[in-house]
N, C-alpha and C positions, 0 to 999 in steps of 0.2 A: 771142458774146463772143470777141474775138480776143486772144490773148496775144502780146505783143511778143517776138520772138526775142532781142533784146538783153537784155530783162529775164530771160528763162530762162537765158541764158548767164551773166549776172551772179549769178543765184541759185545756179547750179551751182558757179561759181567760188568763191563765198563759203560754200559748204557746209561747208568745213573749220573755219571760225571764225564761223559765222553768229550765235552767241549772244554774241559779244564786241563791245562798243562799239569804235569806231575809236580812241578814246584809249588803250584797253588794248592793242589790236593794235599801235599805234605804240610803246608801251613794250616789248612783247614782241619787237619787231624790233631793239631796241638790242643792240649787240655787247657781250659781257662780256669775252671773250678773243679776240684777233686782230681781224681786220677783214673784213667781208663784201665790201669792195672788193678784197680779196686772196683767196687760196685758202682758208685755214683760218680759221674763226671759230666761236665758240660764243655764241649769243644767248640771250635769255630764253626764246625758243621751244624751244631745245634742252633747257633745264631742264624745260620742260613735257613733253617727250618722256620724260624720266626719271620724272617724277611719273605720267605716263600708264602707264608700264611697271609702276609699283607698283599703280596702280588696277586696270588690266586684269588683272594677275597675281593680285591679291587676289580679284577677282570669279571668275576662272578657278578658283582653288583652292577658294574658298568653295562653288562649285556642283559640286565634285568631278568636273571634267572629267578626261580622261586625264592623270594625273600623270607617267607614264613619258615621254610626248611633250611635256611642259610647255614646255621651252625651244624646241623645234622649232616648236610651235604658236604660241608668242609671236612667234617670228621671222616666221612666215607671216602672222599678224595684222598686224604692223607693216609688212611688205613690201606687203601689200594696201593699207594706208593710204597708203604712199608712192607706190604705183602709181596710186591714185586721184588723188593730188595731181599726178602727172605728166600723167595723162589730162585733167584739167580745166585744166591750164596753170599751176598754182601752183608747180610745181617743174620745172626744166629740167635734166635730167641731162647735157646736152651743153655747158652753161656751166661755166666754171672759176671765175668770180667772181660775187658777188651772191647774193641769197637763193635757196634752192632748187637750188643747183648739186649736182653729183655728190658733192663732198666733204661738203656739208651733209647730204645724204641718208644717207651712211655714218655720219657723226657722230651724227645723230638716231637711226639704227638702233642704234648701239652704246649710246647713252644709254638708249634704251627697254629694250634687253636688260639693261643694268645694273640698271634699276629692277625689271624682271621677276625677275632673279636675286636681287636684294636681298630681295624679298618671299618668294621660294622658300626662300632661306637662313634667313630668320626666320619660316618657315612657322608661322602661328598656327592653321591648319586641319588 
C-alpha cells in the first residue's frame, strides 16, 4: 500500500484543526477587530487561543504540575504550538498581513497567556 505524499502533507497541515468542519473554520477566520488584510487583527481564532489558555491552564493546575513555573510553562506550551504551526506552514512569521503573520502569533500568544493567567488568578485547585 502506497501513501500519497500530498495526502500526508495535507493531513499534517490540517492537524491543528482536524476535528473542525470547514464551515466552522471559515467562521473562525472572520475578523472581529481590525483586518487580516492589514497588520493588526483579532479573529475568532484569537478568542479560541484565550479559551485554550483557560482549558490548558485548568488541566495543568488540576493535575498539580509545577505551580511555581506555571506562567513560564504555559508560555512554553503555547510557543511550541505556534512553532508547530510555523513548521507545517499554517503560520508565516515573515508575513506582515494575512492569517498567521508575526503580529497574529504575538496576539494569539498574549491572548493564550491571558486565559492561562485568568484561570491561575481564579484558581479553583
